[in-house]
VOFI-34365 format. One record per residue (C-alpha): x, y, z. Coordinates in Angstrom, 2 decimals, m for minus. Layout:
BEGIN
X, Y, Z
X, Y, Z
...
% end
This chain:
BEGIN
X, Y, Z
m7.60, 30.09, 79.28
m10.96, 28.78, 78.06
m10.83, 26.42, 75.07
m11.77, 27.55, 71.59
m14.57, 25.30, 70.37
m15.03, 24.37, 66.71
m17.59, 22.21, 64.95
m17.19, 21.14, 61.33
m19.85, 19.37, 59.30
m19.98, 18.31, 55.64
m23.26, 20.19, 55.29
m23.68, 20.02, 51.50
m21.38, 17.43, 49.90
m22.97, 17.88, 46.48
m22.13, 21.59, 46.65
m18.69, 20.84, 48.19
m19.42, 22.92, 51.29
m18.31, 22.45, 54.90
m20.15, 24.34, 57.62
m17.97, 25.48, 60.52
m18.90, 27.05, 63.84
m16.39, 28.65, 66.20
m17.23, 29.70, 69.75
m15.06, 32.01, 71.85
m15.99, 32.02, 75.53
m14.25, 35.31, 76.30
m14.00, 37.57, 73.21
m11.77, 40.64, 73.35
m13.53, 43.57, 75.02
m12.82, 45.95, 72.14
m14.04, 43.50, 69.49
m12.63, 40.07, 68.73
m10.53, 39.60, 65.60
m10.26, 36.39, 63.58
m8.03, 35.42, 60.67
m7.53, 32.51, 58.30
m3.95, 31.60, 57.27
m2.86, 32.64, 53.79
m0.48, 29.66, 53.42
0.10, 26.21, 54.85
3.45, 25.20, 56.35
5.35, 22.88, 54.03
4.01, 24.51, 50.86
5.69, 27.85, 50.37
3.15, 29.81, 48.38
0.50, 32.33, 49.41
m2.77, 30.55, 48.57
m5.39, 32.90, 50.04
m7.56, 30.22, 51.69
m10.05, 32.89, 52.81
m11.30, 33.19, 49.23
m13.17, 29.92, 49.83
m15.28, 31.32, 52.68
m18.71, 31.68, 51.08
m20.81, 33.06, 53.94
m19.91, 34.19, 57.45
m21.78, 35.68, 60.40
m21.54, 36.13, 64.16
m24.02, 35.87, 67.03
m23.96, 36.41, 70.78
m25.06, 33.71, 73.23
m28.53, 35.29, 73.30
m28.88, 34.73, 69.57
m28.45, 38.43, 68.80
m26.61, 39.11, 65.55
m23.18, 40.68, 66.07
m21.74, 42.90, 63.38
m18.73, 41.39, 61.63
m16.41, 43.63, 59.60
m13.84, 42.36, 57.12
m10.60, 44.25, 57.68
m8.47, 42.77, 54.90
m8.33, 39.70, 52.66
m8.19, 37.24, 55.57
m9.14, 39.11, 58.77
m12.53, 39.84, 60.34
m13.46, 41.80, 63.47
m16.63, 41.33, 65.50
m18.26, 44.23, 67.27
m17.73, 44.30, 71.07
m19.75, 41.52, 72.66
m19.98, 40.19, 76.23
m20.06, 36.48, 76.89
m19.63, 33.68, 74.35
m19.38, 34.74, 70.70
m20.11, 32.25, 67.91
m19.09, 32.52, 64.27
m20.83, 30.38, 61.69
m19.39, 30.18, 58.19
m19.33, 28.03, 55.07
m16.18, 26.90, 53.26
m16.16, 25.83, 49.62
m13.96, 22.72, 49.33
m13.13, 21.61, 45.80
m9.31, 21.41, 45.72
m8.26, 17.79, 45.19
m4.78, 18.27, 46.61
m2.93, 17.78, 49.89
m2.81, 21.52, 50.65
m6.40, 22.63, 51.08
m9.85, 21.03, 51.43
m12.06, 18.78, 49.32
m15.59, 17.43, 49.69
m18.01, 15.40, 47.60
m20.45, 12.58, 48.32
m17.64, 9.97, 48.54
m14.83, 11.68, 50.47
m14.00, 14.67, 52.59
m10.55, 16.04, 53.38
m9.33, 19.19, 55.03
m6.29, 20.90, 56.50
m7.03, 23.14, 59.44
m5.44, 26.11, 57.67
m8.28, 25.97, 55.13
m11.24, 25.72, 57.49
m10.43, 26.89, 61.03
m10.30, 30.63, 61.70
m7.74, 31.60, 64.35
m8.81, 33.73, 67.31
m6.37, 36.65, 67.47
m4.74, 36.86, 70.89
m5.91, 33.39, 71.88
m3.79, 31.24, 69.56
m2.24, 29.44, 72.54
m5.62, 28.46, 74.02
m6.58, 24.77, 73.90
m8.93, 23.81, 71.07
m11.67, 21.25, 70.69
m13.29, 20.32, 67.42
m16.44, 18.29, 66.91
m16.38, 16.48, 63.58
m19.92, 15.61, 62.46
m21.04, 13.11, 59.85
m22.89, 14.29, 56.75
m26.60, 13.70, 56.82
m28.00, 10.75, 54.89
m24.79, 8.73, 54.49
m23.58, 5.61, 56.22
m20.25, 3.90, 56.61
m18.15, 7.07, 56.69
m15.21, 7.17, 59.12
m12.71, 9.75, 60.36
m8.93, 9.45, 60.01
m6.73, 11.94, 61.85
m3.99, 12.15, 64.47
m5.90, 14.70, 66.51
m6.42, 13.31, 70.02
m9.82, 11.77, 70.62
m11.76, 13.25, 73.53
m13.28, 10.89, 76.06
m16.18, 9.05, 74.47
m14.89, 9.38, 70.88
m13.66, 6.14, 69.31
m10.71, 5.81, 66.96
m11.95, 6.49, 63.38
m15.25, 7.77, 64.82
m17.15, 11.03, 64.47
m17.11, 13.07, 67.67
m14.86, 15.37, 69.67
m11.13, 15.85, 69.12
m8.59, 17.93, 71.04
m5.49, 20.07, 70.38
m3.27, 21.95, 72.83
m3.33, 25.13, 70.74
m4.10, 26.49, 67.28
m0.73, 25.41, 65.88
m1.43, 21.80, 66.81
m5.02, 22.03, 65.54
m3.93, 22.99, 62.02
m1.08, 20.45, 61.94
m3.36, 17.39, 61.81
m5.24, 16.92, 58.51
m8.50, 14.99, 58.51
m9.86, 12.46, 56.02
m13.57, 11.58, 56.02
m15.49, 8.98, 54.07
m15.16, 5.39, 52.92
m11.57, 4.21, 52.96
m9.41, 1.14, 53.28
m7.14, 1.02, 56.30
m4.66, m1.08, 58.23
m2.15, m0.63, 61.04
1.43, m1.69, 61.62
3.91, m0.97, 64.39
7.33, 0.61, 63.90
9.50, 0.20, 66.99
6.38, m0.06, 69.12
4.50, 2.94, 67.69
1.23, 2.29, 65.79
1.18, 3.59, 62.22
m2.10, 3.69, 60.33
m2.45, 3.50, 56.55
m5.60, 5.07, 55.12
m6.34, 4.81, 51.38
m9.36, 6.71, 50.06
m10.54, 6.32, 46.49
m11.15, 3.17, 44.48
m8.16, 0.80, 44.36
m9.42, m2.70, 43.42
m7.00, m5.44, 44.48
m4.98, m3.20, 46.81
m2.35, m5.22, 48.71
m2.54, m3.52, 52.09
m0.47, m6.16, 53.97
2.42, m5.67, 51.56
2.19, m1.88, 51.78
2.22, m2.11, 55.57
5.27, m4.39, 55.56
7.18, m2.11, 53.18
6.33, 1.09, 55.06
7.28, m0.59, 58.33
10.80, m1.16, 56.96
11.05, 2.50, 55.90
9.77, 3.85, 59.20
11.94, 1.62, 61.38
15.02, 2.50, 59.33
14.43, 6.23, 59.80
13.58, 5.96, 63.50
16.78, 3.98, 64.05
18.85, 6.51, 62.13
17.83, 9.38, 64.39
17.67, 7.32, 67.59
20.14, 4.43, 67.12
20.22, 3.60, 70.82
16.63, 4.03, 72.00
14.73, 3.42, 68.71
12.24, 5.97, 70.05
9.89, 7.62, 67.55
9.00, 11.30, 68.10
5.25, 10.61, 68.05
2.89, 8.19, 69.80
0.88, 7.45, 66.65
1.27, 8.21, 62.95
m1.12, 8.19, 59.97
m0.30, 7.85, 56.26
m3.42, 9.12, 54.47
m3.49, 8.74, 50.69
m6.03, 9.92, 48.14
m5.82, 7.49, 45.21
m6.71, 9.19, 41.91
m6.32, 8.57, 38.20
m3.52, 11.09, 37.79
m1.88, 12.89, 40.68
1.22, 13.08, 42.83
2.17, 15.00, 45.94
2.58, 15.00, 49.68
2.57, 17.34, 52.64
4.19, 16.65, 55.97
2.67, 17.11, 59.41
3.98, 16.45, 62.90
2.31, 13.02, 63.26
0.89, 12.29, 59.82
1.19, 12.98, 56.13
m1.37, 13.71, 53.45
m0.55, 12.11, 50.10
m2.07, 11.99, 46.64
m1.01, 9.26, 44.23
m1.99, 7.42, 41.07
m4.00, 4.37, 42.00
m1.90, 2.38, 39.50
1.20, 3.12, 41.60
m0.16, 1.31, 44.65
0.72, m2.38, 45.20
m1.69, m5.03, 43.96
m2.22, m8.51, 45.27
m0.22, m11.07, 43.32
2.30, m8.55, 41.92
5.64, m9.10, 43.65
8.06, m6.74, 41.96
8.64, m3.11, 42.93
7.72, m1.34, 39.69
8.63, 2.24, 38.89
5.26, 3.58, 40.02
5.28, 1.78, 43.36
8.89, 2.77, 43.93
7.90, 6.40, 43.33
5.08, 6.10, 45.84
7.32, 4.50, 48.46
9.85, 7.29, 47.89
7.09, 9.85, 48.48
6.07, 8.14, 51.72
9.73, 7.98, 52.78
10.18, 11.69, 52.00
7.20, 12.87, 54.02
8.02, 10.55, 56.93
11.59, 11.91, 57.11
10.06, 15.36, 57.52
8.73, 14.18, 60.89
12.24, 15.02, 62.08
13.61, 17.35, 59.42
11.36, 20.46, 59.26
8.55, 19.50, 61.65
10.88, 19.44, 64.66
14.30, 20.44, 63.33
13.42, 23.82, 61.82
15.14, 26.86, 60.34
15.07, 29.68, 62.87
12.53, 31.67, 60.85
10.05, 28.74, 61.06
10.13, 28.34, 64.84
7.00, 30.49, 65.18
5.20, 30.73, 61.85
3.56, 33.97, 60.79
0.62, 32.56, 58.85
m0.43, 35.97, 57.52
2.55, 36.42, 55.18
5.57, 34.78, 53.61
8.23, 33.37, 55.99
11.65, 33.47, 54.36
14.63, 31.16, 54.83
17.74, 30.35, 52.82
17.76, 26.79, 54.17
15.15, 24.89, 52.15
18.04, 23.14, 50.39
18.78, 21.56, 53.79
15.22, 20.86, 54.89
13.72, 19.79, 51.55
16.89, 18.86, 49.67
18.40, 16.67, 52.39
15.00, 15.03, 52.88
14.96, 14.32, 49.13
18.38, 12.67, 49.49
17.33, 10.44, 52.35
13.98, 9.39, 50.87
15.48, 7.12, 48.17
18.55, 6.29, 50.26
16.17, 4.84, 52.85
14.65, 2.58, 50.19
18.01, 0.98, 49.41
19.03, 0.83, 53.06
15.73, m0.89, 53.84
16.28, m3.47, 51.10
13.25, m2.33, 49.07
15.42, m1.53, 46.04
18.94, m2.68, 45.19
22.06, m0.60, 44.66
21.73, m0.59, 40.87
18.19, 0.79, 41.09
19.40, 3.46, 43.48
22.28, 4.40, 41.21
19.75, 4.75, 38.40
17.74, 7.22, 40.47
20.88, 9.23, 41.25
21.83, 9.31, 37.56
18.44, 10.72, 36.62
18.62, 13.39, 39.32
22.07, 14.54, 38.25
20.90, 14.81, 34.63
17.73, 16.68, 35.63
19.74, 19.30, 37.49
22.40, 19.72, 34.80
19.81, 19.99, 32.01
18.58, 23.40, 33.15
20.73, 26.50, 32.85
18.98, 27.99, 35.90
21.56, 26.15, 38.00
24.19, 28.54, 36.59
22.24, 31.62, 37.67
20.80, 30.79, 41.08
22.39, 29.17, 44.14
20.42, 26.71, 46.26
20.39, 29.29, 49.06
18.85, 31.85, 46.70
16.41, 29.25, 45.40
15.32, 28.59, 48.98
14.71, 32.27, 49.66
12.85, 32.75, 46.37
10.56, 29.71, 46.83
7.55, 31.98, 47.39
7.94, 33.92, 44.16
9.83, 31.58, 41.83
9.81, 27.88, 42.70
6.09, 27.71, 43.49
5.19, 30.07, 40.62
7.10, 28.52, 37.76
6.52, 29.62, 34.21
7.83, 28.57, 30.79
11.24, 30.11, 31.54
11.74, 28.32, 34.87
14.42, 25.92, 33.61
16.46, 28.92, 32.42
16.02, 30.96, 35.60
15.86, 28.76, 38.71
17.36, 25.66, 40.25
15.28, 23.35, 42.42
16.28, 23.31, 46.08
14.72, 19.83, 46.15
16.78, 18.19, 43.42
20.01, 20.17, 43.66
19.60, 20.18, 47.44
19.52, 16.37, 47.34
22.75, 16.41, 45.31
24.33, 18.77, 47.83
23.47, 16.22, 50.54
24.93, 13.44, 48.39
28.12, 15.43, 47.84
28.49, 16.18, 51.56
27.85, 12.54, 52.51
30.38, 11.20, 49.99
33.02, 13.72, 51.05
32.54, 13.08, 54.78
32.68, 9.31, 54.32
35.76, 9.42, 52.09
37.70, 11.90, 54.27
36.84, 10.06, 57.51
37.32, 6.58, 56.01
33.64, 5.78, 56.82
33.98, 6.65, 60.49
31.56, 9.56, 60.04
28.77, 10.44, 57.62
25.94, 12.86, 56.96
23.86, 10.71, 59.33
25.95, 12.08, 62.21
25.12, 15.64, 61.18
21.40, 14.85, 61.05
21.57, 13.23, 64.48
23.28, 16.30, 65.94
20.54, 18.53, 64.51
17.95, 16.21, 66.05
19.58, 16.16, 69.48
20.20, 19.90, 69.63
17.18, 21.38, 67.86
14.48, 18.76, 67.29
14.10, 16.25, 70.10
12.64, 18.73, 72.59
10.97, 21.11, 70.13
7.42, 20.35, 71.30
8.55, 20.04, 74.92
9.14, 23.72, 75.52
12.60, 24.13, 73.93
11.86, 25.82, 70.63
15.16, 26.53, 68.87
15.82, 26.83, 65.17
18.83, 26.29, 62.94
20.67, 29.44, 61.89
22.03, 29.37, 58.33
25.32, 30.83, 59.53
25.91, 27.84, 61.84
25.34, 24.95, 59.41
28.96, 24.56, 58.27
30.22, 24.58, 61.87
27.60, 22.02, 62.87
28.77, 19.71, 60.09
32.36, 19.92, 61.32
31.31, 19.48, 64.95
29.34, 16.31, 64.18
31.79, 14.72, 61.74
35.21, 16.22, 62.40
35.44, 17.03, 58.68
36.01, 20.55, 57.35
33.73, 20.96, 54.32
34.24, 24.70, 53.86
35.60, 24.33, 50.31
32.81, 22.05, 49.14
30.18, 24.03, 51.07
31.14, 27.26, 49.31
30.91, 25.55, 45.94
27.69, 23.66, 46.61
25.63, 26.20, 48.55
26.97, 29.67, 47.87
27.99, 29.41, 44.21
26.46, 28.29, 40.92
29.32, 25.98, 40.01
28.46, 22.37, 39.23
29.22, 19.81, 41.90
32.48, 17.83, 41.40
30.91, 14.40, 41.17
33.74, 12.74, 39.28
36.11, 13.46, 42.17
33.49, 12.68, 44.81
32.53, 9.30, 43.31
36.12, 8.18, 42.61
36.95, 6.89, 46.14
33.75, 4.80, 45.98
34.85, 3.15, 42.74
32.07, 4.90, 40.81
32.19, 6.84, 37.56
29.56, 8.69, 35.52
28.66, 7.94, 31.91
26.26, 10.19, 29.99
23.41, 8.34, 28.26
21.63, 10.20, 25.41
17.87, 10.14, 24.96
16.94, 6.72, 23.60
16.23, 6.56, 19.86
17.30, 10.14, 19.24
20.40, 11.61, 17.60
19.41, 15.26, 17.64
17.82, 17.90, 19.85
15.74, 21.01, 19.20
16.79, 22.49, 22.54
13.17, 22.69, 23.65
10.57, 20.77, 25.62
7.71, 19.87, 23.29
4.26, 18.79, 24.44
2.48, 15.94, 22.64
0.29, 18.48, 20.82
3.37, 20.17, 19.30
3.35, 23.22, 21.58
6.73, 24.30, 22.92
6.43, 24.11, 26.71
9.95, 25.52, 27.25
12.81, 26.78, 25.12
16.24, 26.22, 26.64
18.88, 28.92, 26.89
21.52, 28.91, 24.14
19.85, 25.98, 22.40
18.92, 25.54, 18.71
15.29, 26.58, 19.14
16.16, 29.79, 20.96
18.91, 30.62, 18.44
16.42, 30.14, 15.58
13.91, 32.52, 17.20
11.35, 30.02, 18.49
9.61, 30.79, 21.79
7.65, 28.95, 24.41
3.97, 28.53, 23.44
4.78, 28.40, 19.71
2.93, 25.52, 18.01
4.98, 23.40, 15.62
3.22, 22.81, 12.28
5.81, 21.25, 9.96
9.45, 20.14, 9.71
10.86, 20.57, 6.18
7.32, 20.63, 4.84
6.14, 17.48, 6.68
3.27, 18.04, 9.09
3.89, 17.67, 12.82
1.08, 15.69, 14.42
0.60, 14.42, 17.94
3.53, 12.17, 18.79
5.34, 12.04, 15.40
8.00, 14.70, 16.00
10.66, 12.29, 17.26
10.10, 10.05, 14.24
10.45, 13.01, 11.88
13.75, 13.98, 13.49
15.30, 10.50, 13.21
16.29, 11.25, 9.57
18.60, 14.10, 10.62
22.07, 14.32, 12.14
23.56, 16.94, 14.48
24.46, 20.27, 12.86
22.03, 19.77, 9.99
19.67, 22.64, 9.24
15.90, 22.20, 9.06
13.04, 24.53, 8.26
10.32, 24.70, 10.90
6.92, 26.25, 10.42
5.10, 27.21, 13.61
2.19, 29.32, 14.76
2.90, 32.09, 17.25
m0.57, 32.89, 18.45
m2.47, 33.19, 15.12
0.49, 34.08, 12.87
2.34, 31.40, 10.86
6.12, 31.83, 11.08
9.12, 30.13, 9.43
12.43, 29.39, 11.22
15.79, 27.95, 10.14
17.16, 25.75, 12.93
20.52, 23.99, 13.27
20.10, 20.73, 15.18
22.23, 19.89, 18.23
23.32, 16.44, 19.44
20.72, 14.54, 21.46
20.16, 15.61, 25.05
21.48, 13.56, 27.95
18.69, 11.35, 29.27
20.50, 10.31, 32.44
23.89, 9.37, 33.79
24.88, 5.78, 34.32
26.90, 5.07, 37.46
29.53, 2.43, 36.73
31.11, 0.58, 39.65
34.64, m0.83, 39.66
35.34, m3.85, 41.84
38.14, m2.46, 44.00
38.23, m3.48, 47.65
38.42, 0.12, 48.96
35.62, 1.34, 46.72
33.42, m1.62, 47.58
33.95, m1.07, 51.32
32.97, 2.61, 51.06
29.89, 1.78, 48.97
28.75, m0.89, 51.40
29.10, 1.40, 54.40
27.18, 4.12, 52.56
24.28, 2.04, 51.26
23.88, m0.43, 54.13
% end
């Protein structure tokens, strides 16, 4: 099959426009169809990338214009045409995120799902893409894990190759001026690319810390061979003033982070921001195994024209969220107390929302397209996160397996079985996915532990997880810690400008009649201004009544509200110094 040839050029950086050409050597005799994906794997929301195509046209090899008809929101069909057919189109790129495409006069970034039309019927054909430099700029480079064609240098503009369309769109590309370095993890080169201004960035330290994370994860999945599933990997980060997120790919990850969270020369400690960034890197790197190669059965062959449903995101995102911070403590980047602090916050975050009592993690996974990625002001009352509760499900399973097997087995064994059976050969012609009905049996097969009771509670019900019983063998107990400096709660999330962002089910605000989007004006006649609400409430005790004045749209309303005790900020994990508990903790965390 002849290769599909693409060229992409930052044609008008000031207008945020990429120009793309696509040439098909042998178009379909009855008229070639093309489509652009409506979503990007790893981000489960229909995003309609085709809306960013500004102009599009088709020509034959002779230069003759070929009629191009739009069939639906993301599909075009060319009139019948013999010989090579070339599409030329412009893509508006002004989404500063990891999911789409962005271009200005300092940086360019794109995912293939945003810029490369697929050739219907020829998705398995090899692809080549020529990445051109913008006119009138110097010093720009290219960062990607696409294979360089002969004559193209690493980080250089030129020709890149992919075996098929799926591989083409699974390698994001960063263009522009960026800082970079390379480290090796068990013999595999890993590049770090940081775009955006970060004065004083400590790249050597970042490389050393990421090396520890990567080697720990490689060794977990391949304890004997220490063999990574890729021949090269790229961490590409856009450093911004305020942003956070990541998206996994088969040999790279695209990240966005606050520049203040990155390590600076001369600063030795791992602060909260840097720890968050390392956790993000750890999360996306773990996806190299868990979701990029070990997949739910419905993700084995993506349908990029519509939603692809699975009930297993609690396993693929939730378990990844468990291992991201666990890897930090196992790598020695944070200590056990710091890790316990992170667990205590996660438990509190899940238990704070009443959505956990209405939706299982399996249902949350299935509803990701319509609920999790489209959250509104009632989200905390209606949904549970398959990320955060999924991570607690993984924690619960790991603790139970370790306690019942006396540390002879763990959740690591389950992940290794998934890797050996479903992931290791995924891109070598053995594409198999995990069936939701088989997960419980796979856990027992890999660990020898029957988790059917805990599985039913954790995955298929809305009951809270039994952490007191699960932590007890490890010599750990939970202690609720109220919000610092507060004795009372309104039962609502309040923005700094006094607007109610959310009103919690069965809380004081809801009982009084307040609603999300109401704007607080006064408490007992004293004006609410930006940031003074907590101070106003310090004079009250639980069960006292207050009068609240608030605007609902343009109407001033009055409410009588009975205050509740302060919300739980987090849970503190307290460790007893018993020999058995200490041995289980050490085996778990080390």
